[in-house]
C-alpha positions, -999 to +999 in steps of 0.1 A: -418+195-246-431+192-282-409+184-311-405+220-321-370+235-322-353+269-318-320+284-326-302+316-316-278+329-342-253+357-337-255+379-369-223+398-375-221+424-402-190+432-423-168+461-412-182+494-424-218+482-425-244+506-413-262+477-395-252+466-360-245+431-349-274+413-332-290+380-323-316+363-344-340+343-322-357+317-345-386+296-332-402+268-352-439+272-358-462+261-387-434+247-409-411+277-408-391+298-383-406+329-366-377+353-363-370+383-341-338+404-342-327+412-307-297+434-299-287+417-266-290+381-253-300+370-228-324+396-216-331+385-181-363+399-166-358+432-185-378+444-214-359+451-246-369+460-281-369+433-308-378+436-345-400+410-362-384+397-394-400+376-421-403+339-415-372+319-424-367+284-438-362+255-413-327+250-428-315+279-406-319+256-376-286+240-387-269+268-406-238+287-398-219+308-423-221+337-447-254+355-455-262+362-491-258+397-505-227+405-484-248+409-452-222+393-430-224+359-414-242+340-386-228+318-358-249+294-338-251+304-301-276+279-289-304+257-300-328+232-285-365+224-281-393+249-278-430+248-270-454+277-277-473+286-246-503+309-240-490+339-222-510+359-197-524+389-216-515+397-252-484+386-270-466+354-279-445+332-257-423+301-260-407+278-234-371+272-244-350+242-233-314+235-242-281+228-226-278+265-219-313+278-215-344+268-195-371+294-194-397+315-213-392+341-240-421+365-245-429+390-272-455+417-270-461+438-302-457+475-295-479+488-324-500+470-350-484+491-377-449+484-366-425+455-366-412+464-332-419+442-302-410+441-265-391+410-256-383+395-222-365+364-210-375+347-178-354+318-166-372+289-150-366+290-112-361+256-096 
């Protein structure tokens, strides 16, 4: 496993917000974090929709607390090591390894004009 890291944050919005709570899956790559907003976690062997967000600073690997602009707060759910792998076919994939997770998360872009992606989680089978 390479020295790349990941974190999964639970993003909760203030009461009355038009946004719904979700998970932010953040994967280290090229000096920043690639981020996808995922409504449910874990997604085991089922395809779900994720939204690609702008890259975030590496500081989010260790962050828990309020989000600027009154956008709620984040709580760390899990974190560990990750390694980007070459998926079969198109898309992006990472192997995740932590005290809670061991498997592959895969993202396939739905449309080049859109920020929506399909995401699947496949646990490693011993």
